[in-house]
N, CA, C and O atoms as CSV, one atom per row, in Angstrom:
chain,resi,resn,atom,element,x,y,z
A,1,MET,N,N,101.747,108.809,367.013
A,1,MET,CA,C,102.063,108.977,368.261
A,1,MET,C,C,101.082,108.705,369.226
A,1,MET,O,O,99.967,109.206,369.079
A,2,LEU,N,N,101.375,107.840,370.394
A,2,LEU,CA,C,100.393,107.526,371.272
A,2,LEU,C,C,99.997,108.680,372.191
A,2,LEU,O,O,100.768,109.512,372.670
A,3,LEU,N,N,98.756,108.607,372.352
A,3,LEU,CA,C,98.149,109.737,373.200
A,3,LEU,C,C,98.740,109.906,374.531
A,3,LEU,O,O,98.851,108.931,375.274
A,4,PHE,N,N,99.111,111.027,374.869
A,4,PHE,CA,C,99.859,111.423,376.312
A,4,PHE,C,C,101.327,110.987,376.205
A,4,PHE,O,O,101.945,110.938,377.268
A,5,LEU,N,N,101.961,110.670,375.102
A,5,LEU,CA,C,103.244,110.152,375.179
A,5,LEU,C,C,104.169,111.350,375.383
A,5,LEU,O,O,103.922,112.363,374.728
A,6,GLN,N,N,105.173,111.344,376.194
A,6,GLN,CA,C,105.977,112.374,376.629
A,6,GLN,C,C,107.449,112.175,376.322
A,6,GLN,O,O,108.235,113.113,376.190
A,7,LEU,N,N,107.763,110.927,376.220
A,7,LEU,CA,C,109.128,110.606,376.043
A,7,LEU,C,C,109.381,109.130,375.396
A,7,LEU,O,O,108.882,108.137,375.925
A,8,LEU,N,N,110.137,109.047,374.290
A,8,LEU,CA,C,110.321,107.776,373.797
A,8,LEU,C,C,111.654,107.081,374.266
A,8,LEU,O,O,112.741,107.647,374.149
A,9,LEU,N,N,111.522,105.930,374.758
A,9,LEU,CA,C,112.660,105.145,375.206
A,9,LEU,C,C,112.957,103.928,374.117
A,9,LEU,O,O,112.077,103.156,373.736
A,10,TYR,N,N,114.109,103.889,373.749
A,10,TYR,CA,C,114.584,102.829,372.869
A,10,TYR,C,C,115.799,102.020,373.283
A,10,TYR,O,O,116.923,102.519,373.231
A,11,PRO,N,N,115.590,100.795,373.686
A,11,PRO,CA,C,116.785,99.953,374.152
A,11,PRO,C,C,116.969,99.181,372.782
A,11,PRO,O,O,116.065,98.534,372.254
A,12,THR,N,N,118.339,99.335,372.232
A,12,THR,CA,C,118.545,98.716,370.999
A,12,THR,C,C,119.913,97.736,371.139
A,12,THR,O,O,120.684,97.695,372.099
A,13,ALA,N,N,119.963,97.127,370.155
A,13,ALA,CA,C,121.165,96.109,369.848
A,13,ALA,C,C,121.484,96.289,368.428
A,13,ALA,O,O,121.068,95.474,367.605
A,14,ILE,N,N,122.250,97.378,368.057
A,14,ILE,CA,C,122.605,97.631,366.705
A,14,ILE,C,C,124.237,97.525,366.716
A,14,ILE,O,O,124.977,98.068,367.536
A,15,GLY,N,N,124.573,96.815,365.767
A,15,GLY,CA,C,126.091,96.385,365.605
A,15,GLY,C,C,126.459,96.362,364.223
A,15,GLY,O,O,125.700,96.742,363.331
A,16,THR,N,N,127.677,95.896,364.025
A,16,THR,CA,C,128.208,95.539,362.724
A,16,THR,C,C,127.572,94.496,362.077
A,16,THR,O,O,127.077,93.594,362.752
A,17,SER,N,N,127.504,94.481,360.759
A,17,SER,CA,C,127.046,93.472,359.951
A,17,SER,C,C,127.545,92.193,360.056
A,17,SER,O,O,128.750,92.158,359.808
A,18,PRO,N,N,127.010,91.037,360.358
A,18,PRO,CA,C,127.748,89.738,360.392
A,18,PRO,C,C,128.212,89.415,359.041
A,18,PRO,O,O,129.219,88.722,358.900
A,19,THR,N,N,127.570,89.852,358.058
A,19,THR,CA,C,128.020,89.440,356.625
A,19,THR,C,C,129.141,90.379,355.962
A,19,THR,O,O,129.840,90.031,355.011
A,20,ASP,N,N,129.204,91.615,356.604
A,20,ASP,CA,C,130.084,92.558,356.043
A,20,ASP,C,C,130.545,93.516,357.317
A,20,ASP,O,O,129.982,94.595,357.500
A,21,PRO,N,N,131.492,93.098,358.088
A,21,PRO,CA,C,132.003,93.986,359.320
A,21,PRO,C,C,132.371,95.407,358.868
A,21,PRO,O,O,132.308,96.291,359.723
A,22,THR,N,N,132.730,95.710,357.681
A,22,THR,CA,C,133.226,97.042,357.251
A,22,THR,C,C,131.969,98.041,357.134
A,22,THR,O,O,132.095,99.254,357.303
A,23,TYR,N,N,130.868,97.480,356.860
A,23,TYR,CA,C,129.510,98.229,356.724
A,23,TYR,C,C,128.999,98.847,358.072
A,23,TYR,O,O,128.517,98.105,358.929
A,24,SER,N,N,129.102,100.196,358.266
A,24,SER,CA,C,128.565,100.568,359.482
A,24,SER,C,C,126.950,100.947,359.367
A,24,SER,O,O,126.509,101.627,358.440
A,25,LYS,N,N,126.189,100.448,360.369
A,25,LYS,CA,C,124.983,100.785,360.320
A,25,LYS,C,C,124.442,102.014,361.220
A,25,LYS,O,O,123.292,102.455,361.218
A,26,TYR,N,N,125.518,102.457,361.977
A,26,TYR,CA,C,125.354,103.508,363.065
A,26,TYR,C,C,125.043,104.603,362.443
A,26,TYR,O,O,124.293,105.265,363.160
A,27,PRO,N,N,125.310,105.228,361.223
A,27,PRO,CA,C,124.896,106.627,360.837
A,27,PRO,C,C,123.352,106.463,360.481
A,27,PRO,O,O,122.627,107.424,360.740
A,28,HIS,N,N,122.853,105.455,359.975
A,28,HIS,CA,C,121.496,105.104,359.498
A,28,HIS,C,C,120.660,105.038,360.755
A,28,HIS,O,O,119.574,105.619,360.764
A,29,TRP,N,N,121.057,104.413,361.757
A,29,TRP,CA,C,120.428,103.998,362.998
A,29,TRP,C,C,120.210,105.369,363.770
A,29,TRP,O,O,119.080,105.575,364.212
A,30,THR,N,N,121.241,106.366,363.978
A,30,THR,CA,C,121.196,107.568,364.485
A,30,THR,C,C,120.219,108.514,363.904
A,30,THR,O,O,119.464,109.225,364.569
A,31,ARG,N,N,120.296,108.465,362.485
A,31,ARG,CA,C,119.301,109.323,361.764
A,31,ARG,C,C,117.857,108.874,361.880
A,31,ARG,O,O,116.922,109.673,361.924
A,32,THR,N,N,117.726,107.611,361.925
A,32,THR,CA,C,116.382,107.078,362.111
A,32,THR,C,C,115.835,107.459,363.549
A,32,THR,O,O,114.679,107.865,363.669
A,33,LEU,N,N,116.632,107.330,364.577
A,33,LEU,CA,C,116.190,107.808,365.797
A,33,LEU,C,C,115.703,109.298,365.902
A,33,LEU,O,O,114.663,109.593,366.491
A,34,ALA,N,N,116.542,110.239,365.277
A,34,ALA,CA,C,116.216,111.526,365.226
A,34,ALA,C,C,114.879,111.784,364.431
A,34,ALA,O,O,114.159,112.716,364.789
A,35,GLY,N,N,114.551,111.043,363.439
A,35,GLY,CA,C,113.235,110.993,362.658
A,35,GLY,C,C,112.235,110.476,363.713
A,35,GLY,O,O,111.198,111.139,363.690
A,36,HIS,N,N,112.238,109.743,364.396
A,36,HIS,CA,C,111.323,109.282,365.235
A,36,HIS,C,C,110.926,110.491,366.329
A,36,HIS,O,O,109.782,110.861,366.592
A,37,ALA,N,N,112.023,110.944,366.827
A,37,ALA,CA,C,111.887,112.078,367.876
A,37,ALA,C,C,111.158,113.183,367.128
A,37,ALA,O,O,110.111,113.591,367.631
A,38,ALA,N,N,111.583,113.717,365.990
A,38,ALA,CA,C,111.060,114.885,365.229
A,38,ALA,C,C,109.706,114.657,364.754
A,38,ALA,O,O,108.919,115.602,364.804
A,39,ALA,N,N,109.300,113.451,364.265
A,39,ALA,CA,C,108.121,112.904,363.634
A,39,ALA,C,C,106.851,112.938,364.846
A,39,ALA,O,O,105.698,113.343,364.700
A,40,ASN,N,N,107.456,112.406,365.988
A,40,ASN,CA,C,106.551,112.399,367.186
A,40,ASN,C,C,106.425,113.633,367.900
A,40,ASN,O,O,105.446,113.805,368.627
A,41,MET,N,N,107.417,114.618,367.756
A,41,MET,CA,C,107.649,115.856,368.532
A,41,MET,C,C,107.657,115.523,370.076
A,41,MET,O,O,106.965,116.076,370.931
A,42,VAL,N,N,108.600,114.485,370.269
A,42,VAL,CA,C,108.772,114.110,371.769
A,42,VAL,C,C,110.342,113.839,371.865
A,42,VAL,O,O,110.991,113.468,370.887
A,43,PRO,N,N,110.871,114.045,373.072
A,43,PRO,CA,C,112.438,113.676,373.176
A,43,PRO,C,C,112.507,112.250,373.260
A,43,PRO,O,O,111.624,111.599,373.818
A,44,LEU,N,N,113.698,111.644,372.638
A,44,LEU,CA,C,113.927,110.356,372.512
A,44,LEU,C,C,115.296,109.929,373.410
A,44,LEU,O,O,116.260,110.694,373.382
A,45,VAL,N,N,115.340,108.982,374.018
A,45,VAL,CA,C,116.493,108.510,374.723
A,45,VAL,C,C,116.741,106.911,374.135
A,45,VAL,O,O,115.896,106.033,374.310
A,46,ALA,N,N,117.868,106.707,373.505
A,46,ALA,CA,C,118.156,105.435,373.053
A,46,ALA,C,C,119.546,104.887,373.654
A,46,ALA,O,O,120.578,105.559,373.632
A,47,SER,N,N,119.460,103.652,374.168
A,47,SER,CA,C,120.726,102.989,374.527
A,47,SER,C,C,120.967,101.900,373.956
A,47,SER,O,O,120.027,101.181,373.617
A,48,ASN,N,N,122.221,101.547,373.732
A,48,ASN,CA,C,122.550,100.379,372.834
A,48,ASN,C,C,123.429,99.445,373.596
A,48,ASN,O,O,124.203,99.804,374.485
A,49,ARG,N,N,123.234,98.082,373.137
A,49,ARG,CA,C,124.144,97.088,373.680
A,49,ARG,C,C,125.588,97.210,373.483
A,49,ARG,O,O,125.986,97.876,372.527
A,50,VAL,N,N,126.417,96.648,374.270
A,50,VAL,CA,C,127.987,96.826,373.870
A,50,VAL,C,C,128.465,95.525,373.899
A,50,VAL,O,O,127.769,94.599,374.315
A,51,GLY,N,N,129.689,95.369,373.456
A,51,GLY,CA,C,130.369,94.003,373.367
A,51,GLY,C,C,130.275,93.216,372.118
A,51,GLY,O,O,129.802,93.787,371.135
A,52,THR,N,N,130.673,91.939,372.016
A,52,THR,CA,C,130.663,91.140,370.654
A,52,THR,C,C,130.005,89.928,371.013
A,52,THR,O,O,130.118,89.332,372.084
A,53,GLU,N,N,129.279,89.598,369.989
A,53,GLU,CA,C,128.546,88.276,369.994
A,53,GLU,C,C,129.189,87.414,368.840
A,53,GLU,O,O,129.383,87.867,367.712
A,54,LYS,N,N,129.483,86.206,369.205
A,54,LYS,CA,C,130.361,85.445,368.205
A,54,LYS,C,C,129.319,84.330,367.775
A,54,LYS,O,O,128.636,83.788,368.644
A,55,PHE,N,N,129.198,83.999,366.495
A,55,PHE,CA,C,128.363,82.841,365.938
A,55,PHE,C,C,129.314,82.024,365.399
A,55,PHE,O,O,130.509,82.313,365.466
A,56,SER,N,N,128.835,80.858,364.778
A,56,SER,CA,C,129.626,79.851,364.206
A,56,SER,C,C,130.668,80.356,363.096
A,56,SER,O,O,131.851,80.022,363.034
A,57,THR,N,N,129.994,81.224,362.233
A,57,THR,CA,C,130.920,81.735,361.193
A,57,THR,C,C,130.939,83.081,361.094
A,57,THR,O,O,131.312,83.552,360.019
A,58,SER,N,N,130.553,83.972,362.163
A,58,SER,CA,C,130.801,85.406,362.002
A,58,SER,C,C,130.452,85.923,363.406
A,58,SER,O,O,130.161,85.149,364.319
A,59,GLN,N,N,130.485,87.052,363.528
A,59,GLN,CA,C,130.335,87.932,364.762
A,59,GLN,C,C,129.798,89.335,364.626
A,59,GLN,O,O,129.986,89.942,363.571
A,60,VAL,N,N,129.208,89.831,365.528
A,60,VAL,CA,C,128.590,91.174,365.607
A,60,VAL,C,C,129.138,92.046,366.716
A,60,VAL,O,O,128.872,91.676,367.859
A,61,THR,N,N,129.792,93.039,366.579
A,61,THR,CA,C,130.288,93.953,367.497
A,61,THR,C,C,129.311,95.093,367.763
A,61,THR,O,O,129.159,95.907,366.852
A,62,TYR,N,N,128.675,95.244,368.822
A,62,TYR,CA,C,127.717,96.256,369.095
A,62,TYR,C,C,128.344,97.629,369.277
A,62,TYR,O,O,129.458,97.789,369.775
A,63,TYR,N,N,127.548,98.622,368.836
A,63,TYR,CA,C,128.191,99.999,368.937
A,63,TYR,C,C,128.185,100.618,370.285
A,63,TYR,O,O,129.005,101.480,370.602
A,64,GLY,N,N,127.240,100.169,371.091
A,64,GLY,CA,C,127.186,100.617,372.518
A,64,GLY,C,C,126.692,102.156,372.443
A,64,GLY,O,O,126.150,102.625,371.442
A,65,GLY,N,N,126.918,102.798,373.492
A,65,GLY,CA,C,126.520,104.199,373.440
A,65,GLY,C,C,125.093,104.513,373.847
A,65,GLY,O,O,124.240,103.626,373.876
A,66,ILE,N,N,124.816,105.850,374.180
A,66,ILE,CA,C,123.528,106.275,374.497
A,66,ILE,C,C,123.359,107.712,373.651
A,66,ILE,O,O,124.285,108.506,373.480
A,67,ILE,N,N,122.229,107.858,373.241
A,67,ILE,CA,C,121.841,109.201,372.452
A,67,ILE,C,C,120.616,109.589,373.095
A,67,ILE,O,O,119.728,108.799,373.417
A,68,ILE,N,N,120.593,110.983,373.294
A,68,ILE,CA,C,119.405,111.760,373.764
A,68,ILE,C,C,119.243,112.857,372.754
A,68,ILE,O,O,120.078,113.729,372.514
A,69,ILE,N,N,117.871,112.682,372.097
A,69,ILE,CA,C,117.533,113.490,371.094
A,69,ILE,C,C,116.292,114.446,371.525
A,69,ILE,O,O,115.336,113.994,372.156
A,70,GLY,N,N,116.376,115.608,371.189
A,70,GLY,CA,C,115.227,116.705,371.375
A,70,GLY,C,C,114.008,116.362,370.562
A,70,GLY,O,O,114.036,115.461,369.724
A,71,GLN,N,N,112.968,117.064,370.805
A,71,GLN,CA,C,111.833,116.846,370.137
A,71,GLN,C,C,111.755,117.290,368.703
A,71,GLN,O,O,110.842,116.912,367.969
A,72,HIS,N,N,112.733,118.107,368.300
A,72,HIS,CA,C,112.908,118.448,366.838
A,72,HIS,C,C,113.881,117.652,366.155
A,72,HIS,O,O,114.076,117.945,364.975
A,73,GLY,N,N,114.587,116.626,366.694
A,73,GLY,CA,C,115.401,115.854,366.088
A,73,GLY,C,C,116.883,116.213,366.380
A,73,GLY,O,O,117.772,115.562,365.832
A,74,GLU,N,N,117.162,117.193,367.195
A,74,GLU,CA,C,118.335,117.686,367.490
A,74,GLU,C,C,119.075,116.810,368.516
A,74,GLU,O,O,118.437,116.409,369.489
A,75,VAL,N,N,120.384,116.479,368.373
A,75,VAL,CA,C,121.140,115.791,369.314
A,75,VAL,C,C,121.555,116.477,370.525
A,75,VAL,O,O,122.393,117.376,370.460
A,76,MET,N,N,120.945,116.061,371.809
A,76,MET,CA,C,121.312,116.791,372.983
A,76,MET,C,C,122.506,116.274,373.600
A,76,MET,O,O,123.387,117.037,373.997
A,77,LYS,N,N,122.595,114.890,373.713
A,77,LYS,CA,C,123.779,114.297,374.308
A,77,LYS,C,C,124.011,112.990,373.601
A,77,LYS,O,O,123.114,112.231,373.233
A,78,GLN,N,N,125.433,112.785,373.433
A,78,GLN,CA,C,125.728,111.540,372.828
A,78,GLN,C,C,127.034,110.944,373.462
A,78,GLN,O,O,128.130,111.458,373.236
A,79,LEU,N,N,126.889,109.912,374.211
A,79,LEU,CA,C,127.963,109.236,374.840
A,79,LEU,C,C,129.032,108.842,373.930
A,79,LEU,O,O,128.778,108.146,372.946
A,80,GLY,N,N,130.264,109.262,374.209
A,80,GLY,CA,C,131.514,109.046,373.352
A,80,GLY,C,C,131.741,109.910,372.236
A,80,GLY,O,O,132.691,109.718,371.477
A,81,ALA,N,N,130.791,111.012,372.060
A,81,ALA,CA,C,131.026,111.928,371.058
A,81,ALA,C,C,132.371,112.787,371.124
A,81,ALA,O,O,132.624,113.394,372.165
A,82,THR,N,N,133.118,112.841,370.184
A,82,THR,CA,C,134.222,113.594,370.178
A,82,THR,C,C,134.621,114.493,369.038
A,82,THR,O,O,135.369,115.469,369.084
A,83,ARG,N,N,133.974,113.975,367.993
A,83,ARG,CA,C,134.079,114.751,366.689
A,83,ARG,C,C,132.849,115.422,366.269
A,83,ARG,O,O,131.943,114.693,365.866
A,84,PRO,N,N,132.664,116.667,366.293
A,84,PRO,CA,C,131.344,117.292,366.014
A,84,PRO,C,C,131.024,117.053,364.590
A,84,PRO,O,O,131.892,117.279,363.747
A,85,GLY,N,N,129.665,116.543,364.188
A,85,GLY,CA,C,129.350,116.350,363.006
A,85,GLY,C,C,129.921,115.244,362.202
A,85,GLY,O,O,129.362,114.646,361.283
A,86,ASN,N,N,131.249,115.031,362.729
A,86,ASN,CA,C,132.274,114.257,361.916
A,86,ASN,C,C,132.430,114.289,360.514
A,86,ASN,O,O,133.587,114.351,360.100
A,87,ILE,N,N,131.499,114.261,359.692
A,87,ILE,CA,C,131.629,114.471,358.220
A,87,ILE,C,C,131.845,115.902,357.870
A,87,ILE,O,O,132.349,116.172,356.779
A,88,LEU,N,N,131.457,116.978,358.827
A,88,LEU,CA,C,131.990,118.343,358.687
A,88,LEU,C,C,133.255,118.543,359.129
A,88,LEU,O,O,133.731,119.634,358.814
A,89,SER,N,N,134.086,117.662,359.900
A,89,SER,CA,C,135.215,118.009,360.565
A,89,SER,C,C,136.134,118.654,359.545
A,89,SER,O,O,136.574,119.782,359.769
A,90,GLY,N,N,136.449,117.996,358.432
A,90,GLY,CA,C,137.424,118.638,357.663
A,90,GLY,C,C,137.067,120.094,357.016
A,90,GLY,O,O,137.924,120.961,356.847
A,91,VAL,N,N,135.902,120.226,356.730
A,91,VAL,CA,C,135.358,121.489,356.335
A,91,VAL,C,C,135.620,122.587,357.264
A,91,VAL,O,O,136.107,123.668,356.933
A,92,LEU,N,N,135.201,122.184,358.675
A,92,LEU,CA,C,135.364,123.319,359.678
A,92,LEU,C,C,136.714,123.369,360.409
A,92,LEU,O,O,136.869,124.058,361.418
A,93,GLY,N,N,137.705,122.603,359.859
A,93,GLY,CA,C,138.942,122.626,360.364
A,93,GLY,C,C,139.123,122.118,361.847
A,93,GLY,O,O,139.974,122.591,362.600
A,94,ILE,N,N,138.253,121.123,362.196
A,94,ILE,CA,C,138.207,120.594,363.342
A,94,ILE,C,C,138.784,119.193,363.197
A,94,ILE,O,O,138.206,118.460,362.394
A,95,GLY,N,N,139.811,118.723,363.835
A,95,GLY,CA,C,140.443,117.600,363.758
A,95,GLY,C,C,139.781,116.464,364.495
A,95,GLY,O,O,139.245,116.739,365.568
A,96,ALA,N,N,139.750,115.188,364.043
A,96,ALA,CA,C,139.223,113.967,364.898
A,96,ALA,C,C,139.850,113.972,366.161
A,96,ALA,O,O,141.030,114.314,366.248
A,97,GLY,N,N,139.114,113.589,367.276
A,97,GLY,CA,C,139.626,113.362,368.386
A,97,GLY,C,C,140.220,114.495,369.387
A,97,GLY,O,O,141.010,114.339,370.318
A,98,THR,N,N,139.597,115.691,368.910
A,98,THR,CA,C,139.920,116.995,369.807
A,98,THR,C,C,138.900,116.995,370.856
A,98,THR,O,O,138.748,118.056,371.461
A,99,ASN,N,N,138.192,116.015,371.170
A,99,ASN,CA,C,137.273,116.224,372.232
A,99,ASN,C,C,136.281,117.362,372.237
A,99,ASN,O,O,135.959,117.875,373.309
A,100,SER,N,N,135.789,117.774,371.105
A,100,SER,CA,C,134.987,118.934,370.903
A,100,SER,C,C,133.554,118.763,370.973
A,100,SER,O,O,132.768,119.709,370.921
A,101,GLY,N,N,133.180,117.418,371.106
A,101,GLY,CA,C,131.889,117.192,371.342
A,101,GLY,C,C,130.811,117.243,370.065
A,101,GLY,O,O,131.078,116.850,368.930
A,102,LEU,N,N,129.593,117.786,370.475
A,102,LEU,CA,C,128.528,117.796,369.346
A,102,LEU,C,C,128.604,119.189,368.880
A,102,LEU,O,O,128.997,120.084,369.628
A,103,LEU,N,N,128.197,119.421,367.523
A,103,LEU,CA,C,128.164,120.621,366.854
A,103,LEU,C,C,126.780,120.917,366.378
A,103,LEU,O,O,126.247,120.188,365.541
A,104,ASP,N,N,126.155,122.004,366.903
A,104,ASP,CA,C,124.796,122.349,366.177
A,104,ASP,C,C,123.632,121.141,366.167
A,104,ASP,O,O,122.699,121.063,365.368
A,105,GLY,N,N,123.906,120.306,367.162
A,105,GLY,CA,C,122.741,119.243,367.199
A,105,GLY,C,C,122.969,118.001,366.363
A,105,GLY,O,O,122.131,117.104,366.275
A,106,HIS,N,N,124.329,117.992,365.657
A,106,HIS,CA,C,124.569,116.948,364.784
A,106,HIS,C,C,125.219,115.682,365.611
A,106,HIS,O,O,125.746,115.897,366.702
A,107,PHE,N,N,125.166,114.391,365.073
A,107,PHE,CA,C,125.738,113.297,365.540
A,107,PHE,C,C,127.309,113.382,365.202
A,107,PHE,O,O,127.822,113.950,364.238
A,108,ASP,N,N,127.929,112.690,366.213
A,108,ASP,CA,C,129.214,112.087,365.851
A,108,ASP,C,C,129.003,110.767,365.208
A,108,ASP,O,O,128.703,109.793,365.898
A,109,LEU,N,N,129.138,110.690,363.993
A,109,LEU,CA,C,129.015,109.333,363.380
A,109,LEU,C,C,129.922,108.094,363.733
A,109,LEU,O,O,129.690,106.934,363.392
A,110,THR,N,N,131.004,108.542,364.483
A,110,THR,CA,C,131.942,107.343,364.869
A,110,THR,C,C,132.338,107.684,366.271
A,110,THR,O,O,133.489,108.047,366.510
A,111,PRO,N,N,131.413,107.580,367.227
A,111,PRO,CA,C,131.837,108.096,368.653
A,111,PRO,C,C,132.690,106.856,369.156
A,111,PRO,O,O,132.643,105.711,368.709
A,112,ASP,N,N,133.477,107.339,370.183
A,112,ASP,CA,C,134.299,106.366,370.928
A,112,ASP,C,C,133.303,105.366,371.499
A,112,ASP,O,O,132.151,105.717,371.754
A,113,ARG,N,N,133.747,104.091,371.707
A,113,ARG,CA,C,132.886,103.130,372.232
A,113,ARG,C,C,133.319,103.070,373.752
A,113,ARG,O,O,134.287,102.495,374.250
A,114,VAL,N,N,132.350,103.809,374.333
A,114,VAL,CA,C,132.640,103.797,375.905
A,114,VAL,C,C,131.499,103.312,376.623
A,114,VAL,O,O,130.411,103.371,376.050
A,115,GLU,N,N,131.563,102.848,377.767
A,115,GLU,CA,C,130.412,102.684,378.659
A,115,GLU,C,C,130.163,104.060,379.721
A,115,GLU,O,O,131.049,104.809,380.133
A,116,GLY,N,N,129.073,104.119,379.942
A,116,GLY,CA,C,128.750,105.421,380.903
A,116,GLY,C,C,127.291,105.703,380.856
A,116,GLY,O,O,126.451,104.861,380.540
A,117,HIS,N,N,127.006,107.080,381.227
A,117,HIS,CA,C,125.823,107.434,381.042
A,117,HIS,C,C,125.649,109.032,380.729
A,117,HIS,O,O,126.553,109.792,381.076
A,118,VAL,N,N,124.766,109.416,380.232
A,118,VAL,CA,C,124.490,110.886,379.991
A,118,VAL,C,C,123.207,111.406,380.606
A,118,VAL,O,O,122.380,110.538,380.885
A,119,VAL,N,N,122.908,112.600,380.853
A,119,VAL,CA,C,121.657,113.051,381.295
A,119,VAL,C,C,121.364,114.407,380.736
A,119,VAL,O,O,122.194,115.308,380.607
A,120,GLN,N,N,120.096,114.459,380.417
A,120,GLN,CA,C,119.514,115.718,379.851
A,120,GLN,C,C,118.063,115.986,380.428
A,120,GLN,O,O,117.186,115.123,380.391
A,121,GLU,N,N,117.873,117.295,380.985
A,121,GLU,CA,C,116.682,117.708,381.478
A,121,GLU,C,C,115.837,118.154,380.239
A,121,GLU,O,O,116.407,118.703,379.296
A,122,PHE,N,N,114.453,117.923,380.222
A,122,PHE,CA,C,113.578,118.521,379.309
A,122,PHE,C,C,112.368,119.190,380.209
A,122,PHE,O,O,111.925,118.717,381.256
A,123,ASP,N,N,112.015,120.188,379.672
A,123,ASP,CA,C,110.767,120.880,380.084
A,123,ASP,C,C,109.594,120.350,379.447
A,123,ASP,O,O,109.144,120.981,378.490
A,124,LEU,N,N,108.940,119.141,379.872
A,124,LEU,CA,C,108.043,118.440,379.161
A,124,LEU,C,C,106.675,119.425,378.960
A,124,LEU,O,O,105.939,119.167,378.008
A,125,ASP,N,N,106.375,120.429,379.759
A,125,ASP,CA,C,105.248,121.355,379.553
A,125,ASP,C,C,105.574,122.098,378.288
A,125,ASP,O,O,104.739,122.267,377.399
A,126,GLN,N,N,106.721,122.505,378.235
A,126,GLN,CA,C,107.089,123.278,377.061
A,126,GLN,C,C,107.014,122.283,375.732
A,126,GLN,O,O,106.532,122.718,374.687
A,127,CYS,N,N,107.427,121.170,375.811
A,127,CYS,CA,C,107.506,120.206,374.737
A,127,CYS,C,C,106.122,120.045,374.417
A,127,CYS,O,O,105.841,120.112,373.221
A,128,ARG,N,N,104.982,119.799,375.426
A,128,ARG,CA,C,103.560,119.719,375.055
A,128,ARG,C,C,103.032,120.940,374.408
A,128,ARG,O,O,102.132,120.853,373.574
A,129,MET,N,N,103.574,122.129,374.769
A,129,MET,CA,C,102.987,123.377,374.118
A,129,MET,C,C,103.442,123.461,372.723
A,129,MET,O,O,102.654,123.823,371.849
A,130,ASN,N,N,104.693,123.143,372.447
A,130,ASN,CA,C,105.420,123.041,371.176
A,130,ASN,C,C,104.436,122.101,370.315
A,130,ASN,O,O,103.982,122.564,369.269
A,131,ARG,N,N,104.100,120.836,370.704
A,131,ARG,CA,C,103.254,119.997,369.891
A,131,ARG,C,C,102.002,120.516,369.707
A,131,ARG,O,O,101.383,120.346,368.656
A,132,ALA,N,N,101.496,121.249,370.809
A,132,ALA,CA,C,99.996,121.907,370.381
A,132,ALA,C,C,100.073,122.914,369.229
A,132,ALA,O,O,99.062,123.115,368.556
A,133,GLY,N,N,101.118,123.503,368.986
A,133,GLY,CA,C,101.248,124.365,367.895
A,133,GLY,C,C,100.899,123.694,366.498
A,133,GLY,O,O,100.517,124.359,365.535
A,134,TRP,N,N,101.039,122.530,366.478
A,134,TRP,CA,C,100.774,121.895,365.197
A,134,TRP,C,C,99.440,121.453,365.331
A,134,TRP,O,O,99.238,120.259,365.552
A,135,VAL,N,N,98.354,122.375,365.212
A,135,VAL,CA,C,96.957,122.063,365.415
A,135,VAL,C,C,96.510,120.941,364.564
A,135,VAL,O,O,95.896,120.022,365.104
A,136,ASN,N,N,96.795,120.903,363.045
A,136,ASN,CA,C,96.298,119.867,362.385
A,136,ASN,C,C,96.642,118.465,362.873
A,136,ASN,O,O,95.813,117.558,362.808
A,137,ARG,N,N,97.892,118.290,363.372
A,137,ARG,CA,C,98.433,117.169,363.937
A,137,ARG,C,C,97.698,116.638,365.006
A,137,ARG,O,O,97.279,115.481,364.976
A,138,ASP,N,N,97.500,117.443,366.006
A,138,ASP,CA,C,96.614,116.980,367.040
A,138,ASP,C,C,95.160,116.617,366.777
A,138,ASP,O,O,94.587,115.740,367.423
A,139,PHE,N,N,94.464,117.466,365.606
A,139,PHE,CA,C,93.270,117.167,365.249
A,139,PHE,C,C,93.119,115.801,364.630
A,139,PHE,O,O,92.186,115.040,364.887
A,140,LEU,N,N,94.121,115.542,363.782
A,140,LEU,CA,C,93.929,114.202,363.126
A,140,LEU,C,C,94.308,113.057,364.076
A,140,LEU,O,O,93.866,111.919,363.924
A,141,GLN,N,N,95.140,113.406,365.054
A,141,GLN,CA,C,95.369,112.284,366.025
A,141,GLN,C,C,94.063,111.885,366.830
A,141,GLN,O,O,93.780,110.724,367.126
A,142,ALA,N,N,93.308,112.996,367.144
A,142,ALA,CA,C,92.167,112.855,368.085
A,142,ALA,C,C,91.073,112.188,367.274
A,142,ALA,O,O,90.244,111.466,367.828
A,143,ALA,N,N,91.059,112.455,365.759
A,143,ALA,CA,C,90.186,111.803,364.938
A,143,ALA,C,C,90.450,110.288,364.665
A,143,ALA,O,O,89.576,109.457,364.419
A,144,TYR,N,N,91.653,110.083,364.739
A,144,TYR,CA,C,92.232,108.564,364.679
A,144,TYR,C,C,91.733,107.763,365.843
A,144,TYR,O,O,91.167,106.676,365.725
A,145,TYR,N,N,91.991,108.398,367.022
A,145,TYR,CA,C,91.776,107.752,368.208
A,145,TYR,C,C,90.159,107.453,368.444
A,145,TYR,O,O,89.740,106.404,368.933
A,146,SER,N,N,89.394,108.468,368.047
A,146,SER,CA,C,87.926,108.307,368.250
A,146,SER,C,C,87.399,107.311,367.198
A,146,SER,O,O,86.452,106.587,367.509
A,147,GLN,N,N,87.900,107.238,366.092
A,147,GLN,CA,C,87.545,106.375,364.957
A,147,GLN,C,C,87.895,104.828,365.264
A,147,GLN,O,O,87.183,103.860,364.996
A,148,SER,N,N,89.119,104.823,365.870
A,148,SER,CA,C,89.691,103.369,366.170
A,148,SER,C,C,89.163,102.756,367.405
A,148,SER,O,O,89.384,101.568,367.640
A,149,GLY,N,N,88.498,103.475,368.181
A,149,GLY,CA,C,88.036,103.000,369.441
A,149,GLY,C,C,89.141,103.068,370.575
A,149,GLY,O,O,88.901,102.666,371.714
A,150,LEU,N,N,90.145,103.504,370.268
A,150,LEU,CA,C,91.308,103.552,371.277
A,150,LEU,C,C,91.289,104.647,372.179
A,150,LEU,O,O,92.151,104.764,373.051
A,151,ASP,N,N,90.297,105.515,372.014
A,151,ASP,CA,C,90.367,106.756,372.968
A,151,ASP,C,C,89.858,106.429,374.360
A,151,ASP,O,O,89.846,107.297,375.233
């Protein structure tokens, strides 16, 4: 993590595979974003391109959407989310399309493709205090910066 970083911003362009349009990269992308937030212990905001780009022999349809993830990797907001956890829907008896949103910080793995925005407030002082609780992490970070000449 960069010293004094308080928020990660990810503008992205993730969409269908040009070689296999049935393969969805969306679940992997969302889990990777959550991992970045949790590993760095800072909130993360990711926006994704929308629309379709056509090539000579294929095309990519971008997933669109916005995801806001808390410093522990939990999903705070996800534009287009209507199915909580999605893969848990059948187990929990929650049907797809019930507009029930997110469940326990999990992603909707197939959110509706809509344009818009979402807003989430974070107490950045509290986030900093939470990071400070990981003493070894901060000590190693300080050691890295002092050895690398980046401090």
